[in-house]
MILUM-57332 format. One record per atom (N, C-alpha, C, CB): x, y, z. Coordinates in pm, whole numbers, padded with zeros to 5 digits, always signed. Glycine has a CB too. Layout:
BEGIN
XYZ/...
END
This chain:
BEGIN
+01872-05759+02701/+01762-05759+02777/+01739-05903+02785/+01650-05676+02725/+01749-05997+02851/+01694-06162+02854/+01539-06117+02881/+01773-06286+03004/+01474-06224+02841/+01357-06254+02856/+01299-06431+02862/+01307-06174+02751/+01327-06476+02973/+01273-06595+02952/+01163-06654+02982/+01329-06653+02981/+01072-06772+02878/+00949-06797+02852/+00953-06946+02904/+00906-06767+02701/+00843-06991+02927/+00783-07092+02989/+00634-07170+02903/+00750-07023+03131/+00619-07098+02824/+00487-07171+02791/+00437-07285+02671/+00409-07069+02770/+00592-07281+02624/+00601-07398+02533/+00567-07528+02639/+00766-07407+02453/+00583-07528+02716/+00550-07633+02845/+00394-07623+02919/+00668-07597+02976/+00348-07722+02822/+00197-07729+02819/+00141-07732+02953/+00147-07850+02744/+00074-07688+03028/-00014-07720+03126/-00129-07746+03103/-00022-07648+03201/-00238-07871+03101/-00366-07949+03079/-00425-07850+03161/-00383-08116+03122/-00552-07768+03096/-00656-07792+03170/-00793-07787+03133/-00645-07726+03254/-00871-07857+03184/-00994-07877+03166/-01073-07758+03091/-01041-07907+03291/-01171-07762+02996/-01255-07696+02930/-01292-07615+03029/-01352-07765+02865/-01281-07476+03025/-01341-07374+03120/-01306-07349+03222/-01441-07384+03149/-01173-07409+03263/-01106-07371+03374/-01069-07199+03370/-00975-07469+03380/-01082-07150+03497/-01071-06985+03500/-00982-06944+03486/-01098-06916+03591/-00819-07000+03510/-00702-06955+03504/-00685-06933+03316/-00596-07070+03592/-00622-06803+03269/-00623-06777+03133/-00475-06818+03130/-00671-06623+03080/-00440-06945+03083/-00297-06943+03084/-00288-06927+02921/-00218-07086+03159/-00351-06896+02826/-00314-06872+02703/-00245-06720+02709/-00440-06891+02606/-00237-06641+02834/-00181-06527+02863/-00041-06536+02836/-00209-06489+02991/+00021-06644+02859/+00181-06639+02867/+00227-06655+02719/+00250-06768+02966/+00156-06745+02619/+00216-06753+02513/+00135-06639+02401/+00216-06909+02476/+00030-06570+02454/+00050-06444+02375/+00113-06325+02365/-00019-06409+02369/+00139-06337+02500/+00267-06195+02550/+00356-06263+02477/+00333-06158+02743/+00419-06377+02437/+00528-06366+02370/+00528-06386+02251/+00606-06424+02408/+00378-06404+02145/+00396-06359+02044/+00364-06188+02008/+00332-06448+01980/+00294-06158+02122/+00309-06001+02103/+00474-05907+02103/+00218-05944+02235/+00540-06000+02192/+00678-05934+02183/+00786-05989+02023/+00762-05990+02351/+00711-06098+02013/+00780-06134+01895/+00775-06022+01784/+00723-06263+01844/+00619-05998+01787/+00578-05918+01645/+00637-05776+01677/+00390-05908+01609/+00676-05751+01806/+00749-05582+01811/+00857-05580+01785/+00758-05502+01933/+00889-05471+01811/+01023-05428+01817/+01127-05452+01925/+01014-05310+01808/+01069-05495+01998/+01139-05573+02127/+01213-05722+02093/+01010-05606+02246/+01156-05761+01980/+01170-05855+01984/+01338-05881+01874/+01027-05907+01957/+01400-05748+01827/+01495-05729+01803/+01619-05706+01874/+01471-05673+01752/+01566-05659+02010/+01618-05573+02108/+01651-05681+02220/+01513-05450+02151/+01580-05737+02213/+01565-05867+02331/+01608-06016+02328/+01428-05891+02353/+01623-06073+02383/+01678-06208+02382/+01603-06325+02481/+01828-06190+02424/+01512-06367+02380/+01406-06469+02423/+01473-06598+02423/+01277-06474+02329/+01471-06634+02571/+01534-06785+02560/+01417-06908+02656/+01726-06777+02650/+01429-07001+02616/+01339-07101+02682/+01369-07131+02827/+01344-07230+02609/+01297-07156+02891/+01352-07146+03047/+01390-07277+03097/+01241-07089+03152/+01523-07276+03182/+01573-07367+03239/+01483-07443+03297/+01655-07331+03311/+01483-07548+03342/+01409-07650+03422/+01484-07598+03619/+01468-07856+03338/+01397-07535+03687/+01463-07570+03818/+01492-07717+03879/+01386-07510+03909/+01626-07729+03916/+01649-07839+03992/+01564-07878+04122/+01774-07826+04023/+01557-08027+04163/+01568-08005+04312/+01613-07948+04412/+01587-08056+04344/+01735-07969+04392/+01820-07893+04537/+01778-07765+04476/+02027-07914+04569/+01768-07705+04387/+01741-07532+04354/+01568-07520+04426/+01744-07486+04124/+01463-07607+04447/+01360-07596+04500/+01355-07605+04591/+01295-07638+04475/+01453-07679+04675/+01458-07747+04797/+01530-07633+04908/+01547-07895+04774/+01573-07526+04859/+01614-07415+04929/+01524-07328+04956/+01703-07356+04875/+01380-07366+04917/+01286-07272+04959/+01146-07366+04995/+01265-07155+04834/+01147-07515+04962/+01070-07576+04984/+01107-07690+05033/+01008-07575+04906/+01015-07798+05131/+01022-07924+05191/+01086-08024+05088/+00881-07967+05239/+01201-08091+05107/+01164-08189+04996/+01084-08319+04997/+01270-08227+04952/+00991-08322+05104/+00893-08423+05099/+00779-08358+04996/+00838-08459+05254/+00775-08209+05013/+00657-08133+04926/+00698-08145+04785/+00635-07965+04963/+00828-08133+04796/+00865-08187+04621/+00889-08315+04570/+00989-08134+04570/+00881-08407+04652/+00879-08565+04602/+00756-08559+04577/+00919-08694+04702/+00652-08489+04678/+00490-08543+04657/+00430-08500+04532/+00385-08487+04773/+00504-08373+04530/+00453-08264+04355/+00491-08393+04243/+00605-08059+04302/+00610-08460+04251/+00674-08500+04151/+00574-08632+04132/+00837-08516+04176/+00589-08687+04205/+00527-08832+04207/+00364-08855+04236/+00603-08910+04320/+00310-08722+04239/+00181-08698+04201/+00121-08750+04338/+00134-08772+04057/+00193-08732+04472/+00125-08796+04592/+00042-08664+04680/+00258-08879+04697/+00001-08557+04612/-00043-08438+04677/-00196-08505+04693/-00022-08280+04580/-00261-08442+04824/-00379-08505+04857/-00526-08443+04755/-00393-08476+05028/-00578-08494+04787/-00714-08405+04646/-00747-08270+04742/-00933-08530+04604/-00734-08253+04874/-00722-08113+04955/-00641-08027+04876/-00654-08125+05104/-00502-08064+04877/-00377-08028+04857/-00392-07957+04700/-00272-08163+04876/-00463-08056+04596/-00470-08033+04454/-00564-07908+04449/-00526-08164+04370/-00691-07911+04544/-00797-07832+04538/-00714-07651+04551/-00915-07890+04678/-00612-07675+04647/-00551-07545+04705/-00507-07497+04593/-00440-07552+04816/-00405-07577+04510/-00326-07534+04398/-00434-07502+04280/-00215-07651+04357/-00516-07543+04262/-00611-07497+04187/-00622-07594+04019/-00573-07331+04178/-00480-07629+04009/-00468-07700+03877/-00446-07884+03922/-00312-07621+03782/-00533-07947+03824/-00519-08070+03827/-00364-08151+03773/-00634-08102+03753/-00320-08238+03864/-00240-08291+03856/-00179-08366+03765/-00253-08321+03918/-00046-08327+03664/-00025-08425+03568/+00110-08415+03574/-00089-08410+03430/+00220-08487+03521/+00339-08463+03501/+00384-08300+03436/+00373-08577+03418/+00308-08267+03336/+00313-08148+03236/+00306-08030+03353/+00170-08145+03107/+00211-08057+03445/+00193-07955+03552/+00339-07926+03615/+00084-08011+03670/+00372-08059+03625/+00521-08034+03733/+00634-07979+03676/+00588-08170+03796/+00620-08031+03509/+00734-07975+03432/+00717-07837+03442/+00743-08020+03285/+00583-07751+03397/+00590-07645+03356/+00603-07562+03503/+00477-07619+03257/+00578-07589+03611/+00590-07532+03745/+00759-07540+03786/+00486-07625+03857/+00835-07647+03770/+00959-07631+03743/+01002-07533+03657/+00999-07729+03708/+00973-07530+03549/+01028-07418+03421/+01022-07301+03490/+00930-07401+03269/+00892-07238+03548/+00839-07132+03572/+00967-07069+03713/+00660-07167+03609/+01014-07162+03746/+01084-07119+03853/+01227-07117+03796/+01063-07208+03980/+01239-07173+03678/+01406-07180+03587/+01404-07054+03580/+01434-07261+03416/+01298-07006+03452/+01295-06874+03446/+01344-06753+03532/+01195-06865+03436/+01303-06759+03672/+01321-06652+03748/+01437-06663+03813/+01224-06630+03829/+01515-06807+03812/+01637-06825+03843/+01714-06773+03756/+01664-06939+03862/+01682-06819+03630/+01783-06735+03497/+01776-06596+03481/+01745-06778+03345/+01652-06551+03521/+01622-06378+03501/+01710-06337+03626/+01426-06313+03519/+01667-06395+03737/+01739-06335+03858/+01907-06303+03829/+01722-06448+03987/+01994-06456+03785/+02137-06393+03757/+02139-06342+03640/+02253-06483+03763/+02078-06335+03572/+02124-06204+03411/+02097-06070+03477/+01988-06209+03227/+01989-06042+03576/+01977-05898+03611/+02111-05855+03714/+01821-05875+03690/+02163-05952+03793/+02296-05947+03862/+02393-05952+03755/+02321-06063+03968/+02412-06046+03662/+02537-06025+03565/+02530-05862+03505/+02528-06149+03422/+02404-05835+03455/+02448-05728+03401/+02418-05587+03485/+02392-05732+03271/+02389-05619+03622/+02367-05526+03699/+02260-05456+03672/+02458-05460+03708/+02098-05481+03582/+02027-05435+03520/+01884-05488+03550/+02074-05444+03409/+01857-05531+03461/+01709-05609+03469/+01711-05738+03379/+01576-05505+03410/+01612-05819+03412/+01576-05938+03342/+01448-05969+03340/+01636-06041+03385/+01364-06042+03296/+01221-06089+03319/+01190-06205+03247/+01122-05989+03282/+01131-06240+03357/+01061-06388+03327/+00919-06367+03300/+01072-06498+03454/+00858-06420+03145/+00747-06386+03127/+00629-06462+03183/+00743-06374+03014/+00651-06505+03267/+00523-06601+03371/+00559-06590+03501/+00510-06780+03348/+00585-06677+03607/+00636-06677+03714/+00553-06567+03797/+00777-06659+03699/+00601-06559+03934/+00500-06457+04072/+00437-06537+04103/+00394-06324+04049/+00462-06649+04154/+00381-06782+04221/+00399-06770+04381/+00452-06946+04165/+00360-06651+04416/+00381-06599+04568/+00273-06697+04663/+00335-06409+04583/+00196-06778+04629/+00107-06799+04756/+00159-06979+04725/-00110-06736+04745/+00260-07033+04668/+00316-07127+04736/+00444-07129+04836/+00334-07197+04652/+00377-07175+04936/+00459-07171+05072/+00573-07320+05104/+00325-07163+05205/+00641-07316+05172/+00734-07413+05212/+00702-07562+05165/+00743-07405+05357/+00583-07597+05210/+00536-07693+05237/+00409-07766+05166/+00525-07667+05341/+00360-07648+05087/+00207-07679+05020/+00200-07528+04936/+00050-07705+05163/+00119-07589+04828/+00086-07433+04716/-00043-07396+04739/+00091-07453+04530/-00085-07329+04628/-00180-07265+04668/-00204-07138+04553/-00149-07228+04813/-00344-07127+04519/-00392-07030+04429/-00333-07030+04300/-00378-06907+04482/-00299-07139+04241/-00244-07135+04122/-00086-07131+04111/-00302-07029+04062/-00051-07176+04252/+00111-07157+04246/+00137-07267+04360/+00181-06978+04287/+00257-07363+04266/+00317-07483+04286/+00429-07496+04363/+00344-07529+04182/+00535-07406+04272/+00680-07367+04369/+00662-07208+04370/+00862-07419+04287/+00722-07156+04482/+00774-07000+04485/+00895-06978+04423/+00796-06945+04622/+00841-06903+04308/+01042-06907+04213/+01080-06793+04269/+01075-06885+03994/+01015-06648+04334/+01099-06580+04398/+01200-06616+04511/+01034-06504+04430/+01113-06713+04593/+01187-06747+04685/+01306-06805+04635/+01125-06820+04765/+01266-06907+04568/+01383-06999+04518/+01494-06921+04427/+01318-07123+04425/+01461-06842+04357/+01516-06765+04285/+01677-06692+04367/+01393-06668+04250/+01561-06597+04453/+01692-06542+04557/+01755-06632+04598/+01664-06469+04683/+01704-06751+04700/+01790-06812+04767/+01899-06901+04657/+01705-06896+04869/+01888-06913+04565/+02007-06986+04420/+02109-06848+04464/+01922-06986+04175/+02068-06737+04426/+02173-06612+04444/+02266-06619+04537/+02114-06491+04477/+02174-06633+04651/+02237-06639+04782/+02317-06747+04797/+02148-06640+04886/+02330-06864+04738/+02344-07008+04738/+02510-06975+04653/+02192-07115+04643/+02491-06907+04572/+02615-06886+04472/+02710-06778+04495/+02568-06862+04335/+02648-06717+04608/+02704-06608+04672/+02747-06500+04593/+02804-06646+04744/+02605-06494+04511/+02617-06368+04417/+02552-06241+04494/+02532-06395+04266/+02468-06278+04591/+02398-06135+04643/+02382-06199+04824/+02198-06088+04536/+02399-06117+04929/+02336-06170+05058/+02224-06125+05108/+02410-06159+05154/+02157-05965+05056/+02020-05955+05067/+01943-05916+04984/+01992-05898+05144/+01785-05927+04957/+01732-05892+04850/+01578-05880+04936/+01760-06002+04715/+01499-05771+04840/+01377-05780+04895/+01297-05803+04785/+01338-05669+04975/+01143-05878+04777/+01073-05908+04713/+00996-05797+04741/+01038-06025+04721/+00950-05692+04633/+00835-05575+04591/+00722-05675+04521/+00904-05434+04462/+00621-05710+04599/+00517-05755+04568/+00388-05697+04534/+00508-05816+04637/+00401-05651+04353/+00280-05583+04349/+00150-05636+04261/+00318-05456+04306/+00133-05785+04314/+00008-05847+04261/-00128-05806+04365/+00035-06022+04255/-00198-05838+04320/-00313-05772+04373/-00343-05858+04511/-00442-05772+04258/-00275-05965+04517/-00324-06054+04623/-00187-06090+04712/-00402-06196+04553/-00202-06100+04876/-00096-06102+04931/-00008-06248+04908/-00131-06068+05064/+00136-06183+04884/+00194-06292+04940/+00210-06364+04985/+00223-06304+04963/+00152-06453+05035/+00119-06523+05140/+00251-06655+05185/-00033-06579+05097/+00281-06706+05062/+00372-06796+05078/+00523-06767+05046/+00328-06895+05010/+00523-06623+04999/+00685-06539+05043/+00674-06557+05187/+00708-06343+05003/+00597-06472+05244/+00601-06420+05389/+00661-06560+05458/+00432-06364+05455/+00540-06690+05413/+00603-06810+05485/+00711-06844+05494/+00571-06901+05458/+00802-06826+05408/+00942-06927+05330/+00990-06858+05400/+01006-06943+05164/+01002-06658+05396/+01097-06598+05429/+01050-06536+05587/+01132-06502+05311/+01010-06612+05687/+00970-06546+05808/+01064-06530+05883/+00879-06600+05876/+01165-06643+05897/+01274-06657+05981/+01381-06603+05920/+01298-06784+06018/+01385-06531+05827/+01525-06526+05699/+01519-06357+05697/+01481-06620+05490/+01628-06288+05797/+01622-06142+05761/+01703-06093+05630/+01677-06064+05882/+01754-06227+05581/+01824-06190+05458/+01724-06116+05351/+01888-06323+05396/+01590-06174+05335/+01517-06136+05233/+01387-06054+05320/+01477-06273+05134/+01382-05946+05255/+01284-05862+05292/+01136-05870+05225/+01340-05739+05274/+01023-05919+05279/+00913-05964+05173/+00822-05819+05223/+00824-06157+05204/+00782-05756+05111/+00688-05650+05101/+00538-05688+04982/+00792-05513+05045/+00455-05649+05059/+00325-05683+04951/+00218-05570+04980/+00244-05854+04981/+00176-05535+04873/+00081-05420+04851/-00011-05478+04786/+00127-05299+04780/-00150-05498+04853/-00218-05624+04812/-00385-05563+04826/-00171-05773+04928/-00464-05592+04798/-00599-05573+04865/-00641-05617+04989/-00685-05619+04797/-00680-05566+05079/-00735-05631+05175/-00843-05729+05210/-00748-05566+05220/-00915-05730+05183/-01046-05806+05153/-01006-05898+05011/-01189-05684+05124/-00928-05952+04964/-00939-06054+04890/-00842-06171+04949/-00913-06011+04752/-00817-06281+04824/-00775-06376+04848/-00585-06382+04886/-00833-06444+04738/-00529-06447+05000/-00616-06522+05108/-00652-06466+05168/-00584-06603+05181/-00761-06479+05237/-00854-06444+05333/-00795-06483+05466/-00988-06507+05306/-00698-06608+05512/-00594-06556+05590/-00467-06553+05560/-00593-06604+05688/-00458-06417+05618/-00304-06370+05549/-00208-06417+05665/-00282-06175+05517/-00091-06390+05567/+00057-06403+05644/+00120-06316+05704/+00150-06434+05575/+00207-06303+05751/+00280-06179+05763/+00404-06135+05696/+00305-06169+05876/+00398-06073+05665/+00515-06041+05564/+00583-05916+05633/+00458-06005+05397/+00746-05882+05590/+00825-05774+05665/+00735-05644+05684/+00963-05734+05580/+00679-05608+05546/+00599-05486+05551/+00472-05542+05456/+00687-05339+05489/+00340-05549+05521/+00207-05560+05434/+00150-05438+05419/+00098-05649+05492/+00094-05397+05297/+00016-05257+05287/-00097-05320+05241/+00073-05128+05187/-00205-05303+05332/-00312-05356+05274/-00432-05267+05261/-00342-05466+05339/-00476-05234+05152/-00542-05128+05032/-00689-05152+05033/-00485-05158+04864/-00774-05092+05056/-00915-05101+05027/-00933-05164+04902/-00981-04973+05027/-01065-05216+04862/-01145-05229+04789/-01154-05109+04695/-01244-05261+04854/-01152-05123+04547/-01169-04999+04485/-01105-04908+04464/-01232-04953+04517/-01000-04892+04528/-00914-04841+04541/-00863-04752+04396/-00842-04938+04598/-00838-04610+04373/-00771-04587+04198/-00607-04578+04212/-00833-04405+04109/-00587-04494+04081/-00468-04495+04042/-00386-04419+04164/-00462-04432+03900/-00437-04288+04184/-00367-04187+04244/-00375-04250+04419/-00448-04021+04204/-00464-04301+04493/-00476-04385+04613/-00374-04499+04595/-00625-04442+04633/-00358-04563+04519/-00294-04649+04472/-00141-04637+04501/-00329-04652+04348/-00058-04546+04409/+00035-04442+04372/+00088-04390+04498/-00029-04331+04288/+00029-04358+04578/+00048-04271+04692/+00075-04367+04785/-00068-04177+04732/+00002-04493+04786/+00065-04597+04904/+00193-04657+04858/-00037-04728+04940/+00199-04699+04729/+00313-04733+04639/+00469-04659+04677/+00262-04685+04487/+00453-04496+04694/+00563-04402+04726/+00571-04436+04859/+00543-04246+04699/+00508-04424+04964/+00547-04450+05093/+00617-04551+05117/+00459-04459+05164/+00551-04693+05025/+00593-04812+05053/+00766-04823+05019/+00499-04909+04970/+00785-04777+04911/+00906-04802+04838/+01011-04686+04963/+00887-04747+04632/+00954-04605+05006/+01044-04505+05078/+01054-04603+05196/+00978-04337+05112/+00965-04658+05243/+00998-04736+05380/+01059-04841+05364/+00893-04776+05458/+01084-04914+05282/+01175-05019+05228/+01326-04935+05258/+01137-05061+05044/+01340-04877+05197/+01485-04828+05188/+01529-04766+05343/+01497-04700+05059/+01447-04731+05422/+01478-04653+05526/+01503-04777+05628/+01362-04539+05562/+01463-04907+05615/+01484-05037+05699/+01526-05151+05691/+01411-05071+05734/+01610-05140+05541/+01644-05250+05465/+01751-05180+05341/+01494-05327+05406/+01841-05297+05366/+01961-05220+05236/+01977-05345+05149/+02156-05158+05303/+01881-05370+05067/+01881-05480+04961/+01990-05476+04867/+01759-05478+04882/+02069-05572+04802/+02135-05590+04719/+02059-05613+04554/+02209-05689+04778/+01964-05678+04583/+01855-05698+04459/+01708-05735+04482/+01902-05810+04370/+01689-05699+04392/+01526-05684+04383/+01398-05758+04299/+01513-05561+04342/+01342-05815+04376/+01258-05912+04275/+01104-05871+04286/+01275-06084+04318/+01086-05811+04136/+00971-05744+04154/+00829-05825+04065/+01008-05587+04103/+00746-05843+04192/+00593-05950+04100/+00514-05813+04039/+00436-06072+04253/+00524-05785+03903/+00408-05703+03854/+00274-05736+03799/+00451-05640+03770/+00181-05767+03894/+00083-05837+03897/-00030-05753+03775/+00039-05850+04059/-00098-05817+03704/-00178-05708+03616/-00323-05720+03679/-00178-05743+03435/-00333-05790+03797/-00456-05818+03838/-00502-05697+03930/-00458-05955+03906/-00404-05558+03971/-00475-05451+04009/-00591-05371+03903/-00369-05364+04048/-00584-05445+03781/-00639-05339+03691/-00763-05339+03710/-00614-05349+03552/-00860-05243+03643/-01005-05229+03709/-01089-05346+03618/-01078-05049+03691/-01060-05431+03508/-01116-05479+03466/-01102-05633+03485/-01113-05425+03377/-00997-05669+03609/-00967-05792+03635/-01104-05845+03723/-00821-05797+03709/-01132-05979+03728/-01249-06029+03781/-01197-06080+03935/-01315-06152+03677/-01141-06100+03946/-01061-06112+04069/-00964-06016+04156/-00993-06199+04040/-00957-05897+04125/-00893-05800+04193/-00938-05727+04279/-00853-05733+04133/-01077-05636+04237/-01108-05549+04323/-01072-05421+04354/-01097-05591+04395/-00960-05415+04249/-00914-05278+04263/-00992-05170+04118/-00721-05291+04259/-00935-05085+04123/-00974-04986+03991/-00875-04904+03907/-01064-04879+04037/-00752-04963+03941/-00648-04922+03841/-00665-04940+03664/-00526-05006+03887/-00616-04795+03624/-00614-04787+03484/-00491-04869+03438/-00610-04640+03436/-00476-04894+03284/-00385-04921+03219/-00235-04827+03303/-00435-04886+03062/-00285-04726+03269/-00191-04591+03271/-00140-04572+03393/-00262-04459+03236/-00238-04643+03476/-00176-04630+03600/-00116-04719+03649/-00240-04601+03680/-00136-04867+03607/+00007-04970+03579/+00093-04925+03579/+00035-05039+03474/+00130-04853+03444/+00228-04820+03378/+00325-04694+03489/+00162-04768+03226/+00223-04623+03549/+00296-04519+03643/+00336-04628+03734/+00201-04384+03718/+00281-04715+03792/+00311-04801+03892/+00480-04889+03828/+00153-04911+03915/+00469-04949+03777/+00589-05052+03721/+00722-04867+03694/+00507-05187+03494/+00691-04787+03651/+00768-04669+03605/+00854-04664+03753/+00661-04514+03555/+00772-04605+03856/+00779-04610+04030/+00876-04686+04054/+00655-04669+04117/+00868-04852+04026/+00928-04946+04087/+01119-04919+04034/+00841-05102+04037/+01098-04895+03859/+01220-04909+03808/+01272-04799+03839/+01230-04937+03679/+01239-04716+03845/+01298-04539+03905/+01339-04599+04041/+01148-04373+03929/+01319-04644+04132/+01330-04679+04269/+01444-04764+04260/+01204-04746+04334/+01417-04887+04182/+01564-04909+04155/+01673-04876+04076/+01573-04990+04141/+01648-04782+04018/+01751-04726+03971/+01838-04618+04072/+01699-04668+03853/+01758-04575+04146/+01791-04455+04260/+01894-04518+04336/+01660-04406+04366/+01799-04683+04388/+01899-04728+04470/+02045-04800+04403/+01826-04824+04557/+02033-04814+04265/+02142-04866+04222/+02126-05052+04206/+02253-04809+04329/+02008-05092+04201/+01973-05233+04239/+01937-05293+04112/+01854-05247+04347/+02026-05425+04095/+01937-05510+03975/+01822-05565+03996/+01997-05620+03924/+01753-05566+03929/+01630-05647+03939/+01542-05723+03872/+01573-05598+03968/+01484-05879+03918/+01470-05949+03850/+01270-05938+03818/+01552-06073+03910/+01240-05913+03702/+01049-05881+03698/+01013-06023+03658/+00972-05744+03553/+00860-06085+03735/+00766-06178+03727/+00650-06132+03678/+00747-06235+03837/+00581-06190+03593/+00462-06132+03562/+00322-06146+03643/+00445-06173+03443/+00331-06225+03743/+00220-06235+03849/+00096-06226+03792/+00226-06131+03952/-00013-06222+03877/-00135-06272+03846/-00196-06178+03747/-00218-06292+03965/-00314-06216+03666/-00364-06130+03592/-00530-06204+03530/-00240-06096+03478/-00632-06171+03554/-00737-06259+03561/-00870-06163+03478/-00764-06303+03738/-00828-06082+03384/-00947-06003+03332/-00982-06102+03222/-00914-05839+03276/-01127-06101+03210/-01208-06206+03098/-01172-06168+02958/-01384-06196+03106/-01141-06027+02946/-01041-06004+02823/-00883-06039+02828/-01045-05855+02791/-00887-06163+02761/-00716-06199+02780/-00619-06075+02722/-00669-06356+02678/-00665-06014+02623/-00581-05895+02541/-00557-05807+02608/-00634-05829+02433/-00626-05745+02736/-00591-05680+02835/-00474-05701+02951/-00690-05675+02877/-00493-05814+02963/-00343-05857+03068/-00258-05864+02989/-00329-05998+03155/-00251-05893+02855/-00127-05921+02776/-00098-05776+02732/-00146-06035+02646/-00152-05674+02713/-00100-05522+02703/-00090-05470+02843/-00203-05422+02615/-00104-05521+02964/-00080-05485+03095/+00108-05525+03067/-00192-05589+03231/+00104-05686+03053/+00226-05741+03089/+00346-05691+02975/+00203-05906+03097/+00283-05684+02858/+00364-05622+02731/+00417-05456+02755/+00249-05626+02587/+00336-05385+02856/+00361-05250+02876/+00494-05275+02989/+00211-05159+02935/+00466-05356+03109/+00582-05413+03212/+00693-05436+03113/+00541-05568+03303/+00723-05539+03031/+00826-05566+02938/+00890-05450+02910/+00782-05625+02821/+00784-05371+02846/+00893-05287+02742/+00938-05140+02839/+00794-05230+02559/+00869-05137+02974/+00942-05043+03036/+01063-05117+03121/+00844-04957+03124/+01066-05223+03121/+01173-05310+03191/+01304-05281+03093/+01124-05490+03198/+01271-05278+02939/+01360-05271+02857/+01419-05130+02880/+01311-05304+02725/+01327-05013+02886/+01391-04857+02892/+01490-04879+02980/+01294-04726+02947/+01443-04949+03100/+01542-04961+03242/+01616-05024+03199/+01503-05021+03377/+01648-05140+03129/+01773-05201+03077/+01859-05085+03028/+01745-05308+02959/+01805-05025+02896/+01901-04956+02847/+01950-04839+02917/+01867-04927+02736/+01882-04807+03003/+01936-04660+03101/+01999-04734+03191/+01813-04543+03186/+02031-04844+03236/+02080-04871+03311/+02224-04925+03266/+01998-04935+03370/+02249-04972+03145/+02352-05041+03083/+02414-04916+02986/+02293-05183+03002/+02309-04834+02953/+02432-04725+02878/+02494-04636+03016/+02342-04586+02738/+02451-04606+03160/+02538-04515+03228/+02630-04640+03257/+02474-04418+03362/+02624-04759+03264/+02743-04891+03284/+02858-04833+03206/+02696-05065+03209/+02818-04824+03075/+02910-04853+02971/+03001-04697+02945/+02814-04913+02826/+02933-04566+03008/+02984-04463+03034/+03083-04443+03128/+02906-04401+03051/+03061-04510+03229/+03152-04537+03378/+03290-04633+03329/+03039-04645+03519/
END
C-alpha cells in the first residue's frame, strides 16, 4: 500500500498557533517505527500543478495565493500566515491526494495521504486551515485522465465540508456527503448532496447508527466508481474543536464501517487524515495511525481477492 507524505515541506507558524502541525511528522514517525514500514511504501508527495489545481479552483485565486496577493481578510479566513512555504506545502498536500487517488484506482484498493482533507477550501477562497481542496482536485484529475467518471466524497471530519459542497454544487458526477456536528464551524453551512448534521455530545453508538444509515443512503441514490474518504480525528471526545464524544474505539469502528462499505461496493478508496485538534497531539496520532492500520488491512483484503481472481 502506498502512503504519501508532505510533512518535510515546512509550513512555518508563529509560536502558540493552535494548529497542531507536528501531528503529520509524528504520524510518519509512528509508521516508520511500526511493522507498517516494511509493508507499505512511503513516498514524498508530488506538488499539484496549476493546471491540476484549476480543475477545482479559479485560476485567479491560484495566482493570488502563489503571488502572496490575498487580502488580510482572506488570510485570516485561512488561518495560516502567508509564505512561499505555505504555498508549497498546500500544493504538496493536494499532490499527495492526487497520487493516493491514482494509486487506489490502479490497484483497485486503497492508498493514503498522511495529511490532506482540506475541505473548507472553496473554488475561489480558502478557509479553516485549508488553501486548496485536495479531495476535489484529486477526483477531477482522475476524471480528466479518464480513470473514473463518478466519485463520492465521504467526509467524516467533525466540521462540514463546505468547500467541497461549493466546488461540486453543479457537478452531478461527484456526490458530496458530510457527516458533521451541526453547531460547529462553519456556522454558515453550504449544501452538500447529503448533509447529516449531528448534535453536540453524540457518542459512539449514536454516531455509528447515523453512519450506517448514511452509507446505505448513498448506495441507494448514487453509483460511484471511486471513494475519497476524509477520516477526521476531530470527532474524538478529547478534541477541543470537535464537540462530539467518540472514543478511539468508536473511531476505529467508524473506519472499519467505511472500509467494509467500500469492500461491499467493490470501490477503490483514497484516504486523507483531515482534522484533529486534541490538546494532546499523541491522541491525534493514535487515531490517524489506527486509520492507516485499518487501511492496510483493507488493502491486503482487496489485493488478496484480486490475486485469487
